[in-house]
Structure formats: structure tokens, C-alpha cells
C-alpha angles and dihedrals in degrees: 000000000000092000092049092050091050090050093050092047090056094054098086092052090047091052090047092050090049091051091051091049094048092045091050091053091051093045090052094046102040103018127257095264094048096049116092131206088242091058091051091049092047091051089052093046094240137111118268090244091057090059090065090063086073105028132023094213146356087259090060090057091048089048092055092048096048099039091050091051096048093044089056093047093050094045090056094047095046092050091049093049092047094046100067144012092220111102094203092054090047093050089049090053091047090055095046093045091048094050092051096043096045091051089057094046106042093139094052093050092048089050091053092047095047103035106026094122090053095049095045090056091059118082093214089064096051088114088071091070092044092051096045091049090053091047091052092046092053092052096043092047092056093045091051091047090053091048094049092048092051093246093112129041115287092226093054114134098214097195095047091045091053092051091050094047092046091056093045089054092048095053099076090059087066091058095066126204095288096057102037092098090226096299111147126207093265092054091048091049091048091052093049091049091051089053092049099046105023108022121205101278117094109242094233094048100059111106115233114267096020100103117109090248091053092048091048090051092052091049094057113097115242115256117236 
């Protein structure tokens, strides 16, 4: 009897989780603004009125999807930053945490990419800007630490580098499960880390004077 009661008690939360998942899929496919409550209810096989037993609006569903995603991202980053004083190790953890979290929250990331301007205009989603600012600060801080310690290049533009790496990490979520060619999140993270720290040019094959730093040095006018 105890097991049955526990199972029955979990049903409402299971239904709610299913509604969130189905809504997220529709938001990612059609766009948040274009998706209606009726379409979400139809996908769940319920009446529109029944949806309001769980959520008071479409925005509440979007809120749950996005806040859950960003909370998980920030938790991973904060733990990585607090776990070591080595910027390279922290960046590695950022990348691995990102790859795993983004794979679990494809719908949320697609919503942010497609409907960011809509969300940022709504006061209830102000936390999105706060969260994305903290995410950028965490990355830029580690890149600057690495630059100051001599671990990273002295000419590194930390903010630009973060923006580039952020978009590189976002791209695999667009592939979807059917087009990932069997690459799991660890393999994707490993490939990104190799690009960051090793590049694609074999060390012994780079002609002298062709590095970005060498080219920058040649471009500087001689001082009289």
C-alpha cells in the first residue's frame, strides 16, 4: 500500500514534467511566441483548460524551462571556479559542464537563441540578463587570470574569446541526436578542448613567423 500511495503521489509531478518537456519541444520547433497553449495541450492529449491546473500561463512554462537550464549552467560553473586556482583546469571544467548541460537542455538553448529579444523585453525574464552576465564574468575572469599568470597568450582578448567559445559550445545542440554521428558529450568536450589548447596545426609544421603574434609584430610600425 505504501508503494502504491507513493506512486500515485508522484503522478501530478510526472504529468507536469511531461507538459514541460512537450512544451519545450514545441517552443524549440515553432518558436515561443508562435506556440499557443492549445497546441501544447493538444500535444499532451488534454484540454486547454486542464493545462491551467499546472501552469497559469505559457510564460510560466517558459520560465520553468529557462530558469532550470540557467540554474544548472551556473551551478556547474560556480563549482568549477571554486574547485581550483588553476585557470586551465577551470576552463576545462567549464567546457565539460557546458557540453553535458546543453545536451540535456536543447530546447531551452534553442528558445534563448530564437526568442532572446522577446524574453528580454518581459520583466519576468529579467533574471536571464543577470544570469548571462554572471556566466560571461566567470569565463572572462578565468581567461584574464590565465593571461596574467602567463598561462594564456598575452594578446588574448578575453571577452571576444568567451563569445567565440560560447558559440562553439552551442553549435552541437543544433545537430540533434539524429545527426551527431554518435559523438557523445565527452567526445565533443574533448574536441573543443583540443581546439582551445592545441589548435589544429601540428607544432612542427608551422612555418616560422606565421603565428598571429609574429604577424602582429610585423604589422607594428617601427618607432623612431
